[in-house]
N, C-alpha and C positions, 0 to 999 in steps of 0.2 A: 363592776364589770372587769373581767380579767383582761390583761394587756394582750393585744394581738401579736402573734409571733412575727418577727422580722422576716419578710418573704425573701430577702436577699441573703439571710444569714447562712443557709445551707449552701447555696452556690458559692458564696464567698469562702466559706470554710473548705469546701472541696477544692476550690482554686488554690487556696493557700497550701493545702496538702499536696496537690499536684505540682506546684512550684517547688516545694521543699523536697520532694522525693528524689529528683536527680542529684541535688546537693548531698542528701543523706547517703545515697548510693556511692557518690564520688568519695565522700569521707570514709565510708565503710571500706572501700577498696584501698584508699590511701593508708588507712590504719594497718593494713596487712603487710605493708612494705616498710623497710627501714626508712628513717626520715630522709636520708639523702636520695634514695631511689624514688620516694614519694614526691619530693620536690622536683626532681628531674622529670618525672612522668607528668606532673601537673604543668610544669614549664613547657614541655613539648606539646601537650594537648592544647593549651591556650594560645601558644604562639600561632597555631593553625586556626583554632576556633574563634579567638577573640576578634580578629579583623572582620569576621563575618557577621558580627552582632551589631545591634543598633548603637551600642556604646562606642563603637569605633569612630563615629562622627564627632563625639566629644573629644576623644583622644587626638584625632587628626586636627581639629580646630584649635585645641589648646597648644599643640606642638607648632602649628602654623603661627600662632600669635607669639609664642615664646621664642621661636627660632625662625624668624622671617628670612634670615640670611641663608638658610639651608634650602636645597631643592626638594622636590616631592619625594624622590627616591631615598634621600637621606632621612627625611622625616618618617617615611614609611618603615625604614629599618629601625628607627628608635621606637616607633609604635609597636613593632613586633617584640622588641625587648620589653616594653611596658607590659604587654600581655603575657609574655613569658614570666616576668617577675610576679605578676598577679597570680598566674597559675601555680607557681611554686609556693607562694604565701598561702593560697587556698588549700593546697595539699598538705601544708604543715600544721593546720589547725588541730587535727587529731594527735599530733606529736608534741603539742605544747607541754604536756606533762613530762615527756622524755627530755625536752630541752631543760625543764626545771630540774630534772634529776641528773642531767649530764654534767660533765666536767667543763673546764675552760676551753677545751678544744672545740666544742660546738658553739659556745657563746663566750667570747672574750669581752672583758670590760676594762676600759681605760678611764681613769678619773683624774681630772685636772687637780693639781695640788691645792689651789684655792678652794675648790669645791670640797675636796676631801677634808679640809679643816672644819667647815661648818657641819659636814655630815658627821664628823666625829663628835661634835658638840650636841648632836641630836636636834638641831634647829630645823624647823619646817621650811620648805622651799616650794616654789612653783616650777615644775619641770615641764618643758614644752618641746615637742618634737614634730616631725612632718611625716607624711605618708610615703616613706622611703623604705626600700628593702622590705623587711618584715617589721612593720610598725607596732606589732603587739609585744615585741621582745624588750623594749626599754623598761616596761613595767617589771618584767622578770629580773632584769639586770639590777634595777634599783632595789628591788626586794632583797636580792642577795647581799646588797650593801647595808641592809638593816633599815631601809626607808619604809615607813608606813605610808602607803600611797592610796589616795582616792583618785580614780581615773574617770574622766568624763567620756561617755560613749553615746552614740546616736542609736536608739533602738530601731530595729528593722521593722518595716511595715508589715511583713509576714511574721506572725507570732511564732510559728513553728521554726522558721529560720533563726529568729532571734533567740529562741530557747536553745537551739543547737549551738549557736555561736557562744552564748554565755556559759554553756556547759563546758565547752573547750577552754574558754578563757578562765574558768575557775582555777585551772592549774597555775595561773600566773601569780596567785597570792595577793591580788589587789582588791580593794573595794571599788565597785563600779557604780557610778552616779549617772542616771539618765540625763541627757542633755537638757531636757525641759526643766526649767526652774533650778538649774544646777548651781548658779552663783551663790545663792543663800547657803546651800549645803557645803560648797567649797570654802566659803568664808568661815563657817562654823568649824570645818575640818582644820583649817590653818590656825584658828584660835585655840583649838584643842591640841595643837602641836603636831598634827599630821600634815604631810606634804600632799600636793595635788599634781596631777598629770593631765596635760591637754595636748591634743593634735590640732594645730591651728593654721595649716597651710591651705586648706580648701575654702571655697566660697561660703560666705555666711550672709543671711539676710539681715542680720542685726549688727553689722560691723561698720567699718569706715572705709571710704575709698582711699587706698594707699598704693604707692607704686609697687609693682611686682613685674619683673622682666620689662621694666620701662613703661608699663601701662597701668592705669588706675584699675584696681581690683578690690572688691568688697573683702575686707580683712577683719578677722576677729581681733579685738583689742583687749579681750578679757584677760589673757595671760599677763600683759603689762599692767593692766588696771589692778588685778589681784595682788601682784607682787609689790607695786608701789604703794597702794593703799594699805596693805597689811604689813608693810615693812619687811618683806621676805625676799630672798634672792630669786632672780629669774634665771633659771639654768637651762640652756639648750642641751638637748640630747640627740645625738646623731647615731643612726644604726646603718651599717654597711653589710651587704652580702658579700662574703669572701668567696664562697662556693656554695653549691647546694648543701644545705644542712649545716653551714658554718657562717657565723656572724661575728662582727665586732661592734660593740656599743661604746661610743665616746660620750662620756659625761663631761661637758665642757665647763669653762670658767663662767661664773655668773656675769650677765650683762649689767653693767653699772648704770645707775640712775637713781635720783632721789627727788625729782620734780614730780609731785603728785597731781599737778594740774592737768587739764585736758591736753595741753601742748606737750607736757612731759610724757603722758601715756601714749600719745600719737608718735612722738619721736622714738620711744623705745620700741613700739610696734613696727615702725619703719625699719629699725635696725634688725629686728627679728625677721622680717620679710626678706631683707637683704641677705641674711645668713641662709635662710631656706633656699633662696635663688642660687646662691653659690654652691650649696650642696647638690641641687638639682642639675646645675650646669656640669658639675663634675661627674654625676652618675644619672643622666637623663632617663635611661632605660629602667631605673629602679624607682621611678616616681609614679604613684597612682594618680592618674589625671583623667579619670573616666566620668567626671562631672564638669559642667560649665564653670570655668574659673573666671572668665572675663565677661563683661556685658556684651550683648549682641546676639543676633539670631543665628541659629545653626540650621542650615538647610537639611531637610529630611533626605 
């Protein structure tokens, strides 16, 4: 007997296409503009549009928990900056190839001397960054430094959106590893002499409760675990938006640690959380905070 067709398949596929169409049109329009104008246009659009979406409740709640000392008007101003930065990043995806081909004026990179030493030796490392400014660009900056990098990413639920994203990301020159069952792949990459890159500032269901802005938050400990267990440097990488279409990437000194026990992994992860918090406090409007970061119910 032949298998019965999935009655939900066609509606689901049509919904995926309908959801992907506006993004495809947005990227088509962005690609027609120079990178700086595209980023400025995306920034302006989402500064207006973002607060009207359902995601605004997550942004507002995260900022309320991170900055309880601010009043509502001050947090609303930061939220508009968050949406503005997100719109700029979104508009820059069609231009990742141009950033790859551009000179240092568009993408400056500063490397700590201690990190430059082991980079020169060709040693693998665990590079970790946060969703700040344009979080796609550290991979490009590290590639320019000669780093062979495998980057973990979370596939989108909509396969059409995921395919478009990965097509744009191909300009970065990294290998991309799906988040599901990624640890085994990353361990193999490090053993083969390749470095790995992770974004670990957002909530995870498989982490540990660690302090973040003075509150317990589920935190990924995989960067510290990988670095300590594989004997590799754990290197924080910070990216800052200097202006539309202009960035600076800071490849910082490795975080020291040699205690491979659970306590050592947690201690190093806490230090990394503290570093992310410091970056966010300095540039709160460049932080992507559109998902629940701390436990608790968010009112509709």
